[in-house]
Steps between C-alpha positions, in 0.01 A plus 500: 500500500726194494368166364435250770498132405163328560664268749600801713157659494283473809179279472306822567650667196426197291143509616478867392616398150213245488248743629606762240449255224168380632359848542661694219603227256863626524809292448353149457850349468613657821196378688553145363864524608390620845242217543764246385743635765236506773408133411878407502548642842194314628645172363816578692316546833387863502169539666406855372128484416542668156159397350311642797728811505427567131135478559511729804697753322261505197202546749683789657482689170168677453324456172526832336443628143835680491784252492748770594351503855542124531854534378570749770354261759716216362809719521404584858488134582842448345651764740397280793688191373863426529693449174700194603510247767 
């Protein structure tokens, strides 16, 4: 898979990075970078409701004992998002 610069990632993909960190504790640096990029976009006039979207996506994940099931659901969410745009 080719590396996509953070500036080229869709807001939805950035949200998934934050959700992955919040749910699984994975890639803190990537989540911080994603939040910084989402904030930068907002400062430039983007009206994507990333805070609400993050909370919605977390609520969509059921609380389960087996993290592999949550991970599967997170990957499923990612398939529905575009990679750039």
